[in-house]
C-alpha positions as CSV (number, residue, x, y, z in Angstrom):
1,M,169.3,134.5,-38.4
2,G,170.7,137.1,-35.9
3,K,168.6,139.8,-37.4
4,T,165.4,137.7,-37.2
5,V,166.0,137.0,-33.5
6,K,166.7,140.7,-32.8
7,K,163.5,141.7,-34.6
8,R,161.5,139.2,-32.6
9,K,162.9,140.5,-29.3
10,K,162.1,144.1,-30.3
11,T,158.6,143.2,-31.3
12,K,158.0,141.3,-28.1
13,R,159.3,144.2,-26.0
14,T,157.2,146.8,-27.9
15,K,154.0,144.9,-27.3
16,S,154.6,144.4,-23.6
17,P,152.1,145.9,-21.2
18,Q,154.8,148.3,-19.9
19,A,155.4,149.5,-23.5
20,I,151.7,150.1,-24.0
21,M,151.5,152.2,-20.8
22,V,154.6,154.2,-21.6
23,W,153.6,155.0,-25.2
24,G,149.9,155.6,-24.2
25,F,150.8,158.2,-21.6
26,A,153.4,159.8,-23.9
27,G,150.9,160.0,-26.7
28,A,148.3,161.7,-24.4
29,I,150.9,164.2,-23.3
30,A,151.8,165.0,-26.9
31,I,148.2,165.6,-27.9
32,G,147.6,167.7,-24.7
33,T,150.7,169.8,-25.5
34,L,149.4,170.6,-29.0
35,L,145.9,171.5,-27.7
36,L,147.3,173.7,-25.0
37,W,149.6,175.4,-27.4
38,L,146.8,176.5,-29.7
39,P,146.3,180.3,-29.8
40,F,142.8,180.1,-28.4
41,A,143.8,177.8,-25.5
42,H,145.7,180.5,-23.7
43,Q,146.1,184.3,-23.3
44,P,148.3,185.9,-26.0
45,G,152.0,185.5,-25.4
46,R,151.7,183.9,-22.0
47,V,152.1,180.2,-22.8
48,G,155.0,178.9,-24.9
49,L,155.5,175.4,-26.3
50,L,157.6,174.2,-23.3
51,D,155.0,175.7,-20.9
52,A,152.3,173.8,-22.7
53,M,154.3,170.6,-22.6
54,F,155.0,171.1,-18.9
55,T,151.3,171.7,-18.1
56,S,150.2,168.7,-20.3
57,T,152.6,166.4,-18.5
58,S,151.6,167.7,-15.1
59,A,147.9,167.1,-16.0
60,V,148.2,163.7,-17.5
61,C,150.6,162.6,-14.7
62,V,148.1,164.2,-12.2
63,T,150.8,166.2,-10.6
64,G,149.7,169.8,-10.3
65,L,153.0,171.6,-10.7
66,S,152.6,174.5,-13.1
67,V,154.9,177.1,-14.6
68,V,152.0,179.3,-15.5
69,D,148.8,180.3,-13.7
70,T,146.0,177.9,-14.7
71,G,143.2,180.3,-13.9
72,S,144.5,183.4,-15.6
73,D,146.9,182.3,-18.3
74,F,144.6,179.7,-19.9
75,T,141.3,180.4,-21.5
76,L,138.1,178.4,-20.8
77,F,139.0,176.1,-23.6
78,G,142.5,175.5,-22.2
79,Q,141.1,174.8,-18.7
80,I,138.6,172.3,-20.2
81,V,141.5,170.6,-21.9
82,I,143.4,170.5,-18.7
83,V,140.6,168.9,-16.7
84,L,140.0,166.3,-19.4
85,L,143.8,165.5,-19.3
86,I,143.5,165.2,-15.6
87,Q,140.6,162.7,-15.9
88,L,142.4,160.8,-18.6
89,G,145.6,160.6,-16.5
90,G,143.7,159.8,-13.3
91,L,141.9,156.8,-14.6
92,G,144.7,155.9,-16.9
93,V,145.1,156.1,-20.6
94,M,144.4,152.4,-21.0
95,T,141.1,152.8,-19.2
96,F,139.8,155.2,-21.7
97,A,141.1,153.0,-24.5
98,A,139.1,150.2,-23.0
99,M,136.1,152.4,-22.9
100,A,136.4,153.4,-26.5
101,F,136.8,149.7,-27.6
102,K,133.8,148.8,-25.5
103,A,131.7,151.6,-27.1
104,L,132.7,150.4,-30.6
105,G,131.8,146.8,-29.7
106,M,135.4,145.7,-29.9
107,R,137.5,143.6,-27.5
108,L,140.9,144.5,-26.0
109,S,143.7,142.2,-26.7
110,L,145.1,140.1,-23.8
111,V,148.2,142.3,-23.7
112,S,146.1,145.5,-23.5
113,Q,144.1,144.0,-20.7
114,A,147.3,143.2,-19.0
115,A,148.3,146.9,-19.3
116,V,145.0,147.9,-17.6
117,H,145.6,145.3,-14.9
118,D,149.1,146.7,-14.2
119,S,147.9,150.3,-14.0
120,I,144.6,149.9,-12.2
121,F,143.5,146.6,-10.8
122,Q,146.7,145.0,-9.5
123,K,145.2,141.6,-9.8
124,D,144.1,139.1,-12.5
125,V,140.8,140.4,-13.9
126,A,140.7,138.6,-17.2
127,A,137.5,136.7,-16.3
128,Q,135.7,139.7,-14.8
129,F,137.3,142.6,-16.8
130,R,134.1,144.2,-18.0
131,S,132.1,144.1,-14.7
132,V,135.0,145.5,-12.7
133,F,135.9,148.1,-15.3
134,G,132.3,149.3,-15.5
135,G,132.0,149.4,-11.8
136,I,135.1,151.6,-11.4
137,L,133.9,154.0,-14.0
138,A,130.5,154.3,-12.4
139,L,132.0,154.8,-9.0
140,T,134.4,157.4,-10.2
141,L,131.6,159.4,-11.9
142,I,129.3,159.2,-8.8
143,I,132.1,160.3,-6.4
144,E,133.2,163.2,-8.6
145,T,129.5,164.3,-9.1
146,I,128.8,164.4,-5.4
147,G,132.1,166.2,-4.8
148,A,131.3,168.8,-7.4
149,I,127.8,169.4,-5.8
150,V,129.3,169.9,-2.3
151,I,132.0,172.2,-3.6
152,F,129.5,174.2,-5.5
153,I,127.3,174.7,-2.4
154,H,130.3,176.4,-0.7
155,L,131.7,178.3,-3.7
156,E,128.4,179.8,-5.0
157,P,128.0,182.4,-2.3
158,L,131.6,183.5,-2.9
159,K,132.1,183.2,-6.6
160,G,128.6,183.4,-8.1
161,V,126.7,180.7,-10.0
162,S,128.4,180.8,-13.4
163,E,132.0,180.7,-12.0
164,A,131.1,178.2,-9.2
165,I,129.7,175.6,-11.7
166,F,132.8,175.1,-13.7
167,S,135.1,175.7,-10.7
168,S,133.4,173.0,-8.7
169,I,133.6,170.5,-11.5
170,F,137.3,171.3,-12.1
171,H,138.3,171.0,-8.5
172,S,136.3,167.9,-7.9
173,V,137.9,166.1,-10.8
174,S,141.3,167.5,-9.8
175,A,140.9,166.4,-6.2
176,F,139.6,162.9,-6.9
177,C,142.3,162.3,-9.5
178,N,144.9,163.6,-7.0
179,A,146.1,166.2,-9.5
180,G,146.2,169.3,-7.3
181,F,145.4,171.7,-10.1
182,S,143.5,174.8,-9.0
183,L,142.0,177.7,-10.9
184,Y,143.1,180.1,-8.1
185,P,146.8,181.3,-7.9
186,D,147.0,180.6,-4.2
187,S,145.4,177.2,-4.5
188,L,142.9,177.0,-1.6
189,V,144.6,179.4,0.8
190,G,142.0,182.0,0.2
191,L,139.2,179.5,0.8
192,R,140.6,177.8,3.9
193,G,138.0,179.6,6.0
194,T,135.4,177.5,4.2
195,G,135.8,174.4,6.2
196,G,133.2,172.4,4.3
197,L,134.9,172.9,1.0
198,A,138.3,171.9,2.4
199,L,136.7,168.8,4.0
200,A,135.1,167.8,0.7
201,V,138.4,168.2,-1.2
202,A,140.2,166.2,1.5
203,I,137.7,163.3,1.3
204,L,138.0,163.3,-2.5
205,I,141.8,163.1,-2.3
206,I,141.6,160.3,0.2
207,L,139.2,158.3,-1.9
208,G,141.2,158.8,-5.1
209,G,144.4,157.8,-3.3
210,L,143.2,154.5,-2.0
211,G,143.3,152.8,-5.3
212,H,140.5,151.7,-7.7
213,N,140.9,148.1,-6.6
214,T,140.5,149.0,-2.9
215,M,137.6,151.3,-3.6
216,Y,135.8,148.6,-5.7
217,E,136.4,146.0,-2.9
218,I,135.0,148.3,-0.2
219,M,131.9,149.0,-2.4
220,G,131.4,145.3,-2.9
221,L,131.8,144.5,0.8
222,A,129.3,147.2,1.7
223,K,126.8,145.8,-0.9
224,R,127.1,142.3,0.5
225,K,126.6,143.5,4.1
226,L,123.6,145.6,3.2
227,A,122.0,142.9,1.0
228,R,122.6,140.0,3.4
229,N,119.1,138.4,3.7
230,K,120.3,135.1,5.0
231,D,123.3,133.9,7.0
232,D,125.5,131.9,4.7
233,G,128.1,131.3,7.4
234,K,130.7,133.4,5.5
235,I,132.4,136.4,7.1
236,A,132.9,139.3,4.7
237,R,136.4,140.7,4.9
238,L,138.7,142.9,3.0
239,S,141.7,141.4,1.3
240,L,145.2,141.8,2.8
241,H,146.0,144.4,0.2
242,S,143.0,146.6,1.0
243,S,143.5,146.2,4.7
244,T,147.1,147.2,4.5
245,V,146.2,150.2,2.3
246,L,143.6,151.5,4.8
247,W,145.8,151.0,7.9
248,V,148.9,152.6,6.4
249,S,146.9,155.5,4.9
250,A,145.1,156.3,8.2
251,G,148.4,156.0,10.1
252,L,150.2,158.4,7.8
253,I,147.4,161.0,7.8
254,I,147.2,161.1,11.6
255,A,150.9,160.9,12.2
256,G,151.6,163.5,9.6
257,A,149.0,165.9,11.0
258,V,150.4,165.6,14.6
259,M,154.0,166.1,13.5
260,L,153.0,169.1,11.4
261,M,151.4,170.7,14.5
262,V,154.6,169.9,16.5
263,F,157.0,171.3,13.8
264,G,154.9,174.3,13.0
265,L,152.5,175.4,10.3
266,T,153.1,179.2,10.4
267,T,149.4,179.7,9.4
268,G,149.2,183.0,11.4
269,E,146.0,181.7,13.0
270,K,145.5,181.3,16.7
271,N,142.3,179.3,16.5
272,A,143.1,175.7,17.5
273,W,140.5,174.2,15.3
274,E,141.9,176.0,12.2
275,I,145.4,174.8,13.1
276,V,144.2,171.2,13.5
277,G,142.2,171.4,10.3
278,N,145.1,172.8,8.3
279,A,147.4,170.2,9.6
280,L,145.0,167.4,8.7
281,F,144.4,168.8,5.3
282,Q,148.0,169.3,4.5
283,S,148.8,165.8,5.8
284,V,146.2,164.4,3.4
285,T,147.2,166.4,0.3
286,S,150.9,166.2,0.7
287,R,150.9,162.4,-0.1
288,T,148.8,162.5,-3.2
289,A,147.6,166.0,-4.4
290,G,149.0,169.4,-4.6
291,F,146.3,171.5,-2.9
292,N,147.4,173.7,0.0
293,T,145.6,175.9,2.5
294,I,148.8,177.3,3.9
295,D,151.9,178.9,2.4
296,I,154.3,176.0,1.7
297,G,157.2,178.3,1.1
298,A,156.8,179.8,4.6
299,L,157.0,176.4,6.4
300,P,159.9,175.6,8.7
301,V,162.5,173.3,7.3
302,A,161.4,170.5,9.6
303,S,157.9,170.7,8.3
304,L,159.2,170.7,4.7
305,F,161.2,167.6,5.4
306,L,158.2,165.9,6.8
307,L,156.1,166.8,3.8
308,T,158.9,165.5,1.6
309,M,158.8,162.1,3.2
310,L,155.0,161.9,2.9
311,M,155.3,162.9,-0.8
312,F,157.8,160.2,-1.3
313,V,155.4,157.5,0.0
314,G,152.5,158.8,-2.1
315,G,149.2,157.0,-2.4
316,S,148.3,153.4,-2.9
317,P,148.7,151.0,-5.9
318,G,146.2,151.3,-8.7
319,S,145.2,154.8,-7.6
320,C,145.7,158.2,-9.2
321,A,148.6,159.0,-6.9
322,G,152.3,158.6,-7.4
323,G,155.1,157.9,-5.0
324,V,156.5,154.5,-4.0
325,K,153.0,153.6,-2.6
326,T,151.8,152.8,0.9
327,T,151.9,149.1,0.4
328,T,155.5,149.2,-0.8
329,V,156.6,151.0,2.3
330,A,154.7,148.6,4.5
331,V,156.3,145.6,2.8
332,W,159.8,147.2,3.0
333,L,159.4,148.0,6.7
334,A,158.1,144.5,7.4
335,R,161.1,143.1,5.7
336,I,163.4,145.2,7.9
337,K,161.6,144.1,11.0
338,S,161.8,140.4,10.1
339,S,165.5,140.7,9.2
340,L,166.3,142.4,12.6
341,A,164.3,139.7,14.4
342,G,166.0,136.9,12.6
343,E,162.8,135.6,11.0
344,K,162.8,133.9,7.7
345,E,159.3,135.0,6.7
346,V,158.0,138.5,6.1
347,R,154.6,139.0,7.5
348,I,151.9,141.8,7.4
349,L,148.7,141.6,9.5
350,G,149.4,138.0,10.3
351,R,149.9,136.9,6.7
352,R,153.1,135.7,5.1
353,L,154.2,137.6,2.0
354,P,155.6,135.9,-1.2
355,D,159.3,136.4,-1.7
356,E,158.7,137.9,-5.1
357,T,156.5,140.7,-3.5
358,V,159.2,141.4,-0.9
359,S,161.9,141.5,-3.6
360,R,159.9,143.9,-5.8
361,A,159.3,146.2,-2.9
362,G,163.0,146.4,-2.2
363,L,163.8,147.0,-5.8
364,L,161.2,149.7,-6.2
365,M,162.5,151.5,-3.1
366,G,166.0,151.4,-4.4
367,L,165.1,152.7,-7.8
368,A,163.0,155.5,-6.3
369,I,165.7,156.6,-4.0
370,L,168.3,156.5,-6.7
371,W,166.2,158.5,-9.2
372,N,165.6,161.3,-6.6
373,I,169.2,161.4,-5.6
374,V,170.1,161.9,-9.3
375,G,167.3,164.5,-9.6
376,V,168.5,166.5,-6.7
377,M,172.0,166.6,-8.1
378,I,170.8,167.7,-11.6
379,L,168.6,170.5,-10.1
380,S,171.3,171.6,-7.8
381,A,173.6,172.1,-10.8
382,T,171.0,173.8,-13.0
383,E,168.9,176.0,-10.6
384,P,171.0,177.9,-8.1
385,G,172.7,179.9,-11.0
386,V,169.2,180.8,-12.3
387,N,167.1,181.7,-9.3
388,G,169.1,180.9,-6.2
389,A,167.0,178.0,-5.0
390,G,168.1,176.5,-1.7
391,L,168.8,172.7,-1.2
392,S,165.6,172.2,0.8
393,Q,163.6,173.8,-2.0
394,I,165.3,171.7,-4.6
395,I,164.7,168.4,-2.7
396,F,161.1,169.4,-2.1
397,E,160.5,170.2,-5.8
398,Q,162.2,166.9,-7.0
399,V,160.2,164.7,-4.7
400,S,157.0,166.5,-5.4
401,A,157.4,165.9,-9.1
402,F,158.3,162.2,-8.5
403,G,155.4,161.7,-6.2
404,T,153.1,163.5,-8.7
405,V,152.0,165.6,-5.7
406,G,152.3,169.2,-7.1
407,L,153.2,171.1,-4.0
408,S,155.9,173.7,-4.4
409,T,157.8,176.2,-2.3
410,G,157.3,178.6,-5.2
411,I,160.3,177.9,-7.5
412,T,158.4,176.0,-10.2
413,P,157.7,179.1,-12.5
414,T,161.3,180.2,-12.3
415,L,162.9,176.8,-13.2
416,S,165.4,176.9,-16.0
417,V,164.8,175.1,-19.3
418,S,166.9,172.2,-18.2
419,G,165.2,172.1,-14.8
420,R,161.7,172.1,-16.5
421,L,162.7,169.3,-18.8
422,W,164.0,167.2,-15.9
423,I,160.8,167.8,-13.9
424,I,158.7,166.8,-16.9
425,L,160.7,163.5,-17.1
426,T,160.4,163.0,-13.4
427,M,156.6,163.5,-13.4
428,F,156.4,160.9,-16.2
429,V,158.5,158.4,-14.4
430,G,156.6,159.0,-11.1
431,R,153.2,158.5,-12.7
432,L,154.2,155.2,-14.4
433,G,156.4,154.0,-11.6
434,P,160.2,153.6,-11.8
435,L,159.8,149.8,-11.8
436,T,157.5,149.9,-14.8
437,M,160.0,152.1,-16.7
438,A,162.9,149.9,-15.7
439,V,161.2,146.7,-16.9
440,W,160.3,148.4,-20.2
441,I,163.9,149.7,-20.8
442,V,165.9,146.7,-19.5
443,N,165.6,143.4,-21.3
444,N,163.7,141.2,-18.8
445,K,165.2,137.9,-20.2
446,R,166.4,135.6,-17.5
447,V,169.8,134.0,-18.0
448,N,170.3,130.7,-16.2
449,V,174.0,131.2,-15.4
450,H,175.5,130.7,-12.0
451,Y,178.7,132.6,-11.2
452,P,181.3,131.7,-8.6
453,K,180.4,132.8,-5.1
454,G,182.3,135.7,-3.5
455,E,182.3,137.5,-0.1
456,V,182.0,141.3,0.4
457,M,182.1,143.0,3.7
458,I,179.1,145.3,4.4
459,G,178.1,147.5,7.3
């Protein structure tokens, strides 16, 4: 009897949406590792098995950290594999599974639809799964195509037609999926004088970091306003979720840029417009993608700490970005405000939040902080003896991996084997979310037992 109960519990846990997401991403990483390890995927002797695993994890988890140079160490086949892994990880493994099922005329199970819901939509879409799913795929393709065209226009005079075609597609997908992978060893530092290209990349990053649900909602709102032929008396508005995402994202971009200019960029440029442009670009990319137009390793410690905080926040729920997410921070801060004011309700933009949402936000923040503290301790123990990395560099590298950002002060290629394995695990946890991993690992069964009350002094 005991064995039967245990077996049932295991089966139930294995078929959970969290389990499907975990194994789906793990499977994609494994396949990507094998493909990138093939002899014709890289230059002879430049990419080992651990390098291939690191790159595959970074691509599927849309991070951008790399221990080898994407543009020179991988062949065209390897680069195509990387961009496909980025697209796969950006939209989510379950999204492509749904696309395959739809092409074969098959239906996803309710559990699988729940996995898609958890990774992308952040709402109940059982009734409108196909229409919303198709709309998001179409919107993604349109945005990436337009982005590739704009990038090509600016790259073609510099790189030539043949190189610019693939490079524009690669960077457009990488930017919209918030991956940060670049075919150039200095990312976009050598192209920062091309303002139009940097602007296109920044817009792609912002759109990809808003979340598929918010993007779809904005598109639907625009359609309703454009197609309004008669006044039905209804005022078209965004949901509380999307409004919060937009307000917090805009605030972080502006505040981040201003503080970067105050702390210093060390760009070496005296042109005020270039300084403002670099500050805005780095404020955008530091939360979600790993592109950079300045030398990150040369930044002052204050600027590095600011970028670290932005990377920890990350993008928005249901997007290609990592981090704890903009809405989580908004709910967490709203809870602190209500507690200090002695209010019983937690409110955002004039709306009361459910207790479960507030509790999940606090739990997610706690898990994220704990994971990064452990990560800094591990890297502090493994890396100084290998390459003399400082504490600020280690903290930056850890949070960059957790936020699936991909920015680095330059220590990624020199990480030890232990350090690389930890960063791989951190990118994986950061992409899926620490709360998803915790729910999958820990038995979520509720025990209705009340223990005696006790008092503990705090503060």
